[in-house]
Backbone as ProteinMPNN parsed JSONL, in Angstrom:
{"seq_chain_A": "MCGFAAGFWGVIGVLLFKKDWRHKLFRFSEETVDKIYVAVVLRVDKMKRIRESA", "coords_chain_A": {"N_chain_A": [[46.47, 64.486, -35.718], [48.019, 63.329, -33.445], [50.281, 65.677, -33.479], [48.863, 67.934, -33.604], [47.893, 67.719, -30.766], [50.259, 67.625, -29.507], [51.41, 70.125, -30.31], [49.316, 72.015, -29.246], [49.305, 71.471, -26.284], [51.994, 72.233, -26.085], [51.905, 74.996, -26.307], [50.166, 75.82, -24.302], [51.589, 74.788, -21.998], [53.647, 76.296, -22.049], [52.424, 78.332, -21.309], [51.509, 78.136, -19.208], [53.339, 78.039, -17.344], [55.503, 79.859, -17.884], [54.802, 82.823, -16.14], [55.377, 85.493, -17.116], [55.23, 85.43, -20.003], [52.539, 84.788, -20.148], [51.263, 86.821, -19.219], [51.853, 88.967, -21.29], [50.644, 87.76, -23.427], [48.009, 88.01, -22.606], [47.892, 90.668, -21.979], [48.245, 91.972, -24.664], [46.028, 90.46, -26.128], [44.084, 92.018, -24.924], [44.793, 94.801, -25.643], [44.611, 94.468, -28.611], [41.722, 94.22, -28.753], [40.757, 96.178, -27.761], [41.735, 98.085, -29.926], [40.321, 97.005, -32.098], [37.67, 97.49, -31.195], [37.281, 100.42, -30.893], [37.977, 100.916, -33.575], [35.386, 99.78, -34.834], [33.383, 101.661, -33.564], [34.163, 104.03, -34.333], [33.677, 103.67, -37.483], [30.977, 103.095, -37.436], [29.914, 105.376, -36.258], [30.625, 107.482, -38.29], [29.44, 106.183, -40.505], [26.478, 106.848, -39.249], [26.952, 109.831, -39.5], [27.051, 109.931, -42.255], [24.564, 109.074, -43.014], [22.777, 110.604, -41.9], [23.446, 113.05, -42.906], [22.429, 112.616, -45.669]], "CA_chain_A": [[46.122, 64.431, -34.408], [48.903, 63.41, -32.172], [50.943, 66.785, -33.745], [47.982, 68.985, -33.019], [47.758, 67.703, -29.374], [51.764, 68.039, -28.789], [51.582, 71.76, -30.587], [48.267, 72.637, -28.369], [49.971, 71.578, -25.242], [53.271, 72.89, -25.828], [51.994, 76.309, -26.138], [49.514, 76.029, -23.003], [52.565, 74.337, -21.085], [54.741, 77.396, -21.799], [51.681, 79.588, -20.794], [51.235, 77.791, -17.437], [54.684, 77.701, -16.595], [55.907, 81.1, -17.735], [54.207, 83.978, -15.857], [55.819, 86.783, -17.995], [54.767, 85.423, -21.417], [51.111, 84.95, -20.08], [50.897, 88.234, -19.107], [52.132, 89.646, -22.361], [49.427, 87.205, -24.148], [46.787, 88.485, -22.056], [48.038, 92.28, -22.476], [48.634, 91.877, -26.357], [45.051, 90.254, -26.447], [43.212, 93.268, -24.489], [45.084, 95.707, -26.531], [43.919, 94.059, -29.575], [40.148, 93.977, -28.405], [40.158, 97.627, -27.474], [41.63, 98.668, -31.121], [39.217, 96.633, -32.898], [36.238, 98.28, -30.604], [37.776, 101.611, -31.428], [37.689, 100.857, -35.057], [34.183, 99.357, -34.98], [32.716, 102.658, -33.152], [34.604, 105.242, -35.57], [33.099, 103.353, -38.487], [29.251, 103.397, -36.91], [29.694, 106.833, -36.186], [30.907, 107.755, -39.612], [27.994, 105.798, -41.053], [25.486, 107.568, -38.945], [26.886, 111.176, -39.899], [26.593, 110.086, -43.708], [23.296, 108.903, -42.98], [22.14, 112.116, -41.229], [23.69, 114.326, -44.052], [21.967, 112.539, -46.874]], "C_chain_A": [[47.037, 64.47, -33.08], [49.99, 65.027, -32.377], [49.928, 67.637, -33.146], [48.16, 68.811, -31.272], [49.117, 67.887, -28.778], [51.953, 69.946, -28.719], [50.702, 72.364, -29.295], [48.974, 72.707, -26.575], [51.444, 71.896, -24.786], [53.094, 74.408, -25.723], [51.165, 76.557, -24.773], [50.602, 75.626, -21.829], [53.125, 75.697, -20.777], [53.82, 78.644, -21.179], [51.418, 79.433, -19.299], [52.578, 78.275, -16.822], [55.426, 79.499, -16.378], [54.813, 82.255, -17.478], [54.196, 85.114, -16.91], [55.172, 86.577, -19.351], [53.248, 85.305, -21.456], [50.554, 86.352, -19.987], [50.722, 89.347, -20.322], [50.965, 89.06, -23.239], [48.453, 88.031, -23.79], [46.644, 90.123, -22.526], [47.759, 92.492, -23.941], [46.824, 91.76, -26.581], [43.692, 91.396, -26.391], [43.414, 94.461, -25.276], [44.485, 95.908, -27.799], [42.401, 94.515, -29.689], [39.893, 95.284, -28.565], [40.58, 98.202, -29.005], [40.428, 98.534, -31.908], [37.967, 97.512, -32.349], [36.209, 99.784, -31.08], [37.377, 101.764, -32.844], [36.374, 100.638, -35.493], [33.182, 100.667, -34.754], [33.202, 103.685, -33.999], [33.664, 104.556, -36.918], [31.499, 103.609, -38.56], [29.19, 104.798, -37.021], [29.831, 107.674, -37.611], [29.719, 107.453, -40.572], [26.826, 106.472, -40.642], [25.459, 108.939, -39.496], [26.669, 111.09, -41.295], [25.434, 109.838, -43.887], [22.371, 110.033, -42.714], [22.004, 112.804, -42.406], [22.923, 113.944, -45.209], [20.33, 112.465, -46.776]], "O_chain_A": [[46.959, 65.196, -32.089], [50.446, 65.47, -31.322], [50.223, 68.091, -32.041], [48.542, 69.769, -30.6], [49.192, 68.281, -27.614], [52.327, 70.723, -27.84], [51.243, 73.07, -28.444], [49.083, 73.711, -25.871], [51.951, 71.863, -23.665], [53.951, 75.086, -25.155], [51.518, 77.539, -24.12], [50.45, 76.164, -20.733], [53.143, 76.213, -19.659], [54.292, 79.67, -20.688], [51.19, 80.293, -18.448], [52.627, 78.9, -15.763], [55.727, 80.124, -15.362], [54.048, 82.616, -18.373], [53.18, 85.558, -17.445], [54.573, 87.534, -19.842], [52.626, 85.607, -22.475], [49.594, 86.837, -20.586], [49.885, 90.246, -20.407], [50.278, 89.906, -23.81], [47.999, 88.81, -24.628], [45.736, 90.671, -23.151], [46.908, 93.329, -24.244], [46.237, 92.714, -27.093], [42.782, 91.626, -27.188], [42.451, 95.15, -25.612], [43.977, 96.955, -28.198], [41.983, 95.123, -30.674], [39.008, 95.682, -29.323], [39.67, 98.901, -29.451], [39.688, 99.429, -32.316], [37.336, 98.198, -33.153], [35.203, 100.276, -31.592], [36.57, 102.607, -33.236], [36.047, 101.229, -36.522], [32.267, 100.836, -35.56], [32.26, 104.333, -34.455], [32.779, 105.342, -37.256], [30.902, 104.169, -39.479], [28.454, 105.356, -37.835], [28.982, 108.53, -37.862], [29.152, 108.295, -41.269], [26.038, 106.765, -41.542], [24.407, 109.409, -39.929], [26.107, 112.069, -41.784], [24.956, 110.292, -44.927], [21.33, 110.256, -43.331], [20.946, 113.143, -42.936], [22.638, 114.902, -45.927], [19.653, 112.386, -47.801]]}, "name": "protein", "num_of_chains": 1, "seq": "MCGFAAGFWGVIGVLLFKKDWRHKLFRFSEETVDKIYVAVVLRVDKMKRIRESA"}
């Protein structure tokens, strides 16, 4: 449990004090969410087209 707390606060502490890292992390997470959203929309569209043609 102590190792988890030290690791957790190590990561959070770096993000609190390193503005550049914080911005990069949030930019990365936004881009990842956008990519997942596009993949889901494309898959749903493909499934709809297959269903309509059948």
